[in-house]
C-alpha positions in Angstrom: 77.7 130.7 149.4 81.1 129.0 149.1 81.8 126.5 151.9 84.9 127.2 154.1 87.5 124.5 153.6 88.8 123.4 157.0 91.3 121.0 158.5 90.7 120.1 162.1 93.9 119.4 164.1 92.7 117.4 167.1 93.3 115.0 170.0 89.9 113.4 170.5 88.8 113.8 173.4 85.0 114.0 174.2 84.6 117.7 173.4 86.8 117.2 170.3 84.4 114.5 169.2 81.4 116.9 169.5 83.5 119.5 167.6 84.2 117.1 164.7 80.6 116.0 164.5 79.4 119.6 164.5 81.8 120.5 161.7 80.7 117.5 159.6 77.1 118.4 160.1 77.4 122.0 159.1 76.8 123.0 155.5 79.0 126.1 155.9 82.1 124.0 156.2 83.9 121.5 154.0 86.0 119.3 156.2 88.9 118.4 153.9 91.2 116.8 156.5 91.6 115.7 160.1 95.1 115.7 161.7 95.8 114.1 165.0 98.2 114.9 167.8 99.3 113.6 171.2 97.1 115.2 173.9 94.1 114.0 175.7 95.4 110.5 175.0 98.4 109.2 173.0 98.5 109.9 169.3 97.7 106.3 168.3 94.5 106.5 170.3 93.6 110.0 169.0 94.1 108.7 165.5 91.9 105.7 166.2 89.3 108.0 167.7 89.3 110.2 164.6 88.8 107.1 162.5 85.9 106.0 164.8 84.2 109.4 164.5 84.5 109.6 160.7 83.0 106.1 160.5 80.2 107.0 162.8 79.4 110.1 160.7 79.8 108.2 157.4 82.6 110.5 156.4 85.3 108.0 155.5 86.2 110.2 152.5 87.9 112.7 154.8 91.7 112.0 155.0 93.3 111.5 158.4 96.9 112.5 158.9 98.6 111.2 162.0 100.8 113.8 163.7 103.2 114.4 166.5 103.5 111.7 169.2 105.6 113.9 171.6 105.6 117.6 172.4 108.5 119.9 171.3 109.5 120.3 175.0 108.7 118.7 178.3 107.2 115.3 179.1 104.3 113.6 177.3 101.0 114.5 179.2 97.5 113.1 178.8 94.1 113.8 180.3 92.6 110.3 180.6 91.0 111.2 183.9 88.8 113.7 182.0 88.0 111.8 178.8 88.5 108.1 179.7 91.4 105.8 179.0 90.5 105.6 175.3 89.7 109.3 175.1 86.0 108.8 174.2 84.4 107.7 177.5 85.7 104.1 177.4 82.8 102.9 175.2 83.0 99.7 173.2 83.8 100.4 169.5 84.2 98.0 166.6 87.5 98.4 164.8 86.9 101.2 162.3 87.3 100.6 158.6 88.4 104.2 157.9 92.0 104.2 156.7 94.9 106.6 157.8 96.3 108.7 155.0 99.9 107.9 153.9 100.8 111.6 154.6 101.5 112.7 158.1 99.7 115.7 159.6 102.2 118.3 158.3 102.3 117.0 154.7 98.5 116.7 154.6 97.9 120.2 155.8 100.5 121.5 153.4 99.0 119.6 150.4 95.5 120.8 151.2 96.7 124.4 151.5 98.1 124.1 148.0 94.7 123.2 146.7 92.9 126.3 147.8 92.0 128.6 150.7 92.2 126.7 154.0 91.2 127.4 157.6 93.0 125.4 160.3 90.9 124.7 163.4 93.3 123.6 166.2 91.7 122.0 169.2 94.6 120.0 170.7 98.1 120.8 171.7 99.8 122.9 169.0 102.7 120.5 168.2 101.6 119.9 164.6 101.3 123.6 163.9 104.8 124.2 165.2 106.1 121.4 163.1 104.3 122.9 160.1 106.2 126.1 160.7 109.5 124.3 161.0 109.1 121.9 158.0 106.9 123.7 155.6 107.3 127.5 156.2 106.0 128.1 152.7 102.6 126.8 153.9 102.3 129.4 156.7 101.4 132.2 154.4 98.9 130.1 152.5 96.7 129.5 155.4 93.7 131.8 155.3 93.0 131.6 159.0 93.9 129.7 162.2 91.3 129.2 165.0 92.8 127.8 168.3 91.0 126.5 171.3 93.7 127.2 173.9 94.9 129.4 176.7 93.4 131.2 179.6 93.5 134.8 181.0 92.0 134.4 184.4 92.3 130.7 185.5 93.8 127.6 184.0 92.4 124.0 184.2 95.7 122.2 184.7 97.5 124.7 186.9 96.3 128.0 188.3 97.3 129.8 185.1 97.7 127.1 182.4 95.1 125.6 180.1 95.7 122.0 178.9 96.3 122.5 175.2 99.0 125.1 175.8 100.4 123.5 178.9 100.9 120.2 177.1 103.3 121.8 174.7 104.0 125.5 175.5 107.1 125.5 173.3 104.8 124.7 170.3 102.3 127.3 171.4 105.0 129.9 171.5 106.1 129.1 168.0 102.5 129.5 166.8 102.0 132.8 168.7 105.1 134.2 166.9 103.7 133.7 163.4 102.0 136.3 161.3 99.0 134.3 160.2 95.5 135.6 161.3 94.8 133.7 164.6 91.7 133.6 166.7 92.3 132.2 170.2 89.3 130.9 172.2 90.6 130.6 175.8 88.9 129.1 178.8 87.6 132.6 179.5 85.0 132.2 176.7 84.7 128.4 176.4 83.5 128.2 180.0 80.5 130.2 178.8 79.1 127.3 176.8 78.1 123.9 178.2 75.6 121.1 177.9 73.7 119.6 180.9 71.8 116.4 181.6 68.8 117.6 179.6 70.9 118.0 176.5 72.5 114.6 177.0 69.1 113.0 177.5 67.9 114.5 174.2 70.8 112.8 172.4 70.1 109.6 174.2 66.4 109.7 173.3 67.1 109.5 169.5 67.5 105.7 169.7 70.3 105.8 167.1 74.0 105.0 167.2 74.9 108.6 167.0 72.7 109.6 169.9 73.8 106.6 172.0 77.5 107.5 171.3 77.0 111.2 172.2 75.2 110.4 175.4 77.6 107.6 176.3 80.6 109.9 175.9 79.1 112.9 177.6 77.7 111.3 180.7 81.2 110.3 182.1 82.5 113.7 181.0 79.7 115.3 183.1 80.7 113.0 186.0 84.2 114.4 185.8 83.1 118.0 185.9 80.7 117.3 188.8 83.5 115.7 190.7 85.7 118.8 190.2 83.3 121.7 190.3 80.1 120.2 191.9 78.1 121.1 188.7 77.3 118.6 186.0 78.1 120.9 183.1 79.9 119.4 180.1 81.9 122.4 178.8 82.1 122.5 175.0 85.6 123.9 174.7 86.5 122.6 171.3 83.0 122.8 169.6 83.3 126.6 170.2 86.2 126.8 167.8 84.1 125.2 165.1 81.3 127.6 166.0 83.6 130.5 165.4 84.1 129.4 161.8 80.4 128.5 161.2 79.0 131.7 162.6 81.5 134.6 162.1 80.8 137.4 164.6 78.8 135.2 167.0 81.7 135.3 169.4 82.8 138.7 170.6 86.6 139.0 170.1 89.2 141.5 171.0 92.6 142.4 169.4 95.4 141.4 171.7 99.1 140.6 171.8 99.8 137.0 172.7 102.8 135.4 174.4 103.4 132.0 176.0 105.4 131.3 179.1 107.7 128.3 178.6 109.6 128.4 181.9 109.0 129.2 185.5 108.2 127.1 188.5 104.5 128.2 188.5 103.7 129.8 185.2 104.8 127.2 182.6 102.1 127.0 179.9 100.6 130.4 180.8 99.2 132.4 177.9 99.5 136.2 178.2 96.8 138.0 176.3 97.7 141.7 176.3 94.4 143.5 175.8 95.7 147.0 176.7 95.7 148.1 173.1 99.5 148.5 173.0 99.7 146.3 169.8 96.8 147.5 167.7 98.4 145.9 164.6 98.4 142.4 166.3 97.2 139.6 164.0 95.7 137.9 167.1 92.1 138.1 168.2 91.0 136.6 171.5 87.4 135.4 172.3 85.7 137.3 175.1 82.0 136.5 175.2 79.4 134.3 173.5 75.6 133.7 173.8 75.2 130.2 175.2 71.6 129.9 174.1 72.5 130.6 170.4 75.4 128.2 170.5 73.4 125.4 172.1 70.5 125.8 169.7 72.8 125.6 166.7 74.6 122.6 168.2 71.4 120.7 168.7 70.1 121.6 165.3 73.2 120.5 163.5 73.6 117.2 165.4 69.9 116.4 164.9 70.4 117.0 161.2 73.3 114.7 161.1 71.3 112.1 163.0 68.5 112.3 160.5 70.9 112.0 157.6 72.5 108.9 159.1 69.1 107.3 159.9 67.8 107.7 156.4 
């Protein structure tokens, strides 16, 4: 079976890190590029974190294109309180030897789309995708598929109605929502159905390897954050679910919906409106609704253990 060529557009981020490692560990995927964006931390740090993760996974061959440092509209926002000041749990890392590609995020995505069918997995703010539409509109039609971790129907995680990736640059999300490429959105409604707990983290830590130590070291403070906010030590795997959608088509139940993004308003800025009424049956947007946590967690453990064994050999 042919592997799916993917670019991961990301702002690592602890759950981004798990997503990237899952993608690199999965034989169904060929990760042909990583592009970085301002989000959980500033873009210089998200780019450094992408380099750290590729070095950790011995995947230095994957090109990294640094992307947008500021959103299309509104102030620069970060989430260091969730992911640590460095974005990866504030662990100590040696300076990575992995280089940054001479092409920026938009040019790297465009060049890779010219080389063959390409799926774009977007797990950060959508600034780079909006810039792709603006600068390289010819590439839009070449993308086979776009999978986005973003949005929320019922409750946001930054405001009552806004999820972070959309809230951090709603103008960019609105541009993306207006395109005709096939898009699957995985909002908080479905990502909150998959999480890891202390047992999972302890399993990673028990490996006695750098990969296991890094995973456990990143996830423990992430669990501390969720416990402080919700009272439960669940580490929600938002971004890894977007990779799972490409690895295991059909494992996430999705619905056809119209999608709009609110860019104004005193209370609703960054809100995503997923219209599931069936009014727009020709919509190119699908929205994740439900997923089996046990199946997701089993696959995540299996793939990360496989990567761990590969790195240990």
